[in-house]
Phi, psi and omega in degrees: 000141182260138175254026191294333180272002183281161180306314191299312181290336185281328180290323183290327178293321169294319180297332185272336177246353185268128178292144190247146176287141184286335185273309187249352177081002181280149180301142170237152179225145180250139171295142181286127178302136185287147178294149182295133178248127174292340191270326187248339184253153167288148184294157170304150178300136174271143181291130184229124175296161179293318178236123181289160189297143174291140180291313192246026179295141172309124184254357182240040183304313187293326181280331175290322183291323185279339178297152180291157173288117175307126181260148166310132180227149171287142179281121187296123175287149177269112183276146179281162010281146175259149175239086181284138177228164174292131173301133178239155195279129182228352188238124180214019182210160176303326169307316178295325178293323181293323181290326179292321183286335170272359177282163181307303194280343179281326179283327183285324178302315177294317172310324173292310180301323177293321175305310176308312179298324179282344183285347189241028170296118179080012185250134174271165180291340183263358182291146177304139177290147179298334181213153181298149181301144179280166175303322180294320173296323173289326173300321177296317184292327181290324176301305180297321177298321181292323177285330167299321178293332177292331178296315178303325179265008177227084177299150168300147177263160181287145185196153183254005190274153179290325181230157158096062173294129192284351169306327181308317176302326176289315172305317181287329180293319176297313180303320181296321180291329179266000186298303186306309175301319183290330181289316187296328182294329185282313185298325189290349176281355184294151173303333182224084188296329176307323182294331181263023180286133190076019175289345180293329182292335180264333189274330190299317185292331173298304185296317176301329185267004181277347188234028169104180184253130182287330190285306180283341184059052176226177181200145181201194183294332180296320175289327170301318178285337170293334175285330172288331174284324173306314173301316180298319172301316186286334178283331178298320187279005183084355180290336179233128169254171179299335179289348185270343191301320171306320187283325173298324179275304188286343179247297190296300187296324173299321174289326175297317181292322180296320180294321180293323176297321180292326181289318186292317182284327185284315191256011182041061177294135178277140171306128180263113181067039188286137172285356183076231182288338191267017179247157171298311184207153180297335187232335193229160179221312185304320181297335169295319180299302186294316178296329173302316179297322173303331195259004178300135183060025167301134182299316201244317189272130172254169179303327185282359177294338178304343183270354172277104183299333174302311188291318176301324183284319191269340181240005180292338180275006182248325187232132186284334177300315180292328179296309176302326176292315185293325182291310182307318176288330184287312190270345180246146182248154187091176179309136185296317186288354176268314186273339178226059183300331181298310185295326185290320178303313190298324189288357175273354179289147194290324180210170187287332179301315175296322177303306180303305178303321179291324175291326180292317170296320177299323179294311177298313183288312196276328182263290180300320186262358184269160174295336178297335176232109184245126164295105198246021171199137180243135188241152178253148173135220190300322189247059188315122171068036177276159179246137175256127187265129173222167193261142165234101187273166185279327191289161183245174174220159180262114172243101171050050173092349181265117175263110177231163178293123181299126168241120191259015179288136184317305188293336176291311180299322178289321182299314177297316177297322188264344185245308190288314185301315176294323188263346180088163181291323180297308182299326181291315182298326173296312177303332187282316180295320170292333177228056185306328179296313184292329190244032184293320179299325176289330171301316178296318174307306171299336176287351177263009178300139176288319171189166180248127176281340173215144175270351179222106180242117180236000000 
């Protein structure tokens, strides 16, 4: 017989499942919550991440980690006779970039950067050079000193903008006027100067693009790479040898870096194509590579030492990496991990050799292979198949209602001004449909537009 309905069983059931008060032991009950109503109640709180995803954070981290470390390679010499020509733009698409990196000089240019890095392992800026500076290195130092003297004679002009003091255009104009003469002093140091007659026409574009853009008054890693390309050209011509590499980095490039910091501070140069907080630096990349190489096998300083202000203060004048970190901390405010998360993450790496190899891989992936820096011209002649590097920036500009991603190659600016503006966007699209083969490249550029405010601009 079942006793499930008896008072005893019922009381036992209530005692087992009903919560009791801790004070008096009496059963307690809680009211059932009313269901949520979208008309009378506010909606439940939505989850928000602590830090929103970065727009321009590196997305190919895995590819960078798995890629091989660029190794030092000898620079293939350019044998005379030379037929120097003004560089013309040949590379304008991702496929062209891939072909460039697969080419002989694409590989050797990156190998040249790796060789410069390897030449300063464990060397301070003040260390004696393994060999006296060659005449070409001395001429390069004179070139940088001459440009620094132009800064003193070209003071900044009063202006209200945050970036871009117009006096930089005056400085760059003086630089342009003297570029050929400065280059001729370098080529005159060759064992046979007659073989390098006319080399200025091919070397000048690299040098002129090494110190920023006079129109936009900006500077970035593309301009820095132009200076590396200029040095590569000198190495191809035999003016710089492997014995000069330590002097090129510790003397020439260090002087170039100091001059660029002076230009950036004096004329408020705008960062060109900066990755913001997700970049190493708003302006430079190579000094981090060379600076990490300097610190390889250092007994006391580790990557995490960048967080020690005493080390930065006492050794930033000896190691380029520490000098760059000190400059970043000077110009940027707030917690270091917030305004420079990439550098903060690198400081957790165990040794400088890994930092150096990782930065070389990152330089190839984030600078040389990005749309932000396109090797955009291939030249024939004395420096056969050299590449001319120009910038395509990520910032935008408004042109008569059309907000487009700015492409700063010269022919694109001329094309927009002479073709799109007179006939309007609607007419331009009609022309592209009628002559799609001729204007296929222009269609690709328009395809990168962020958005169109008007479909008919007249």
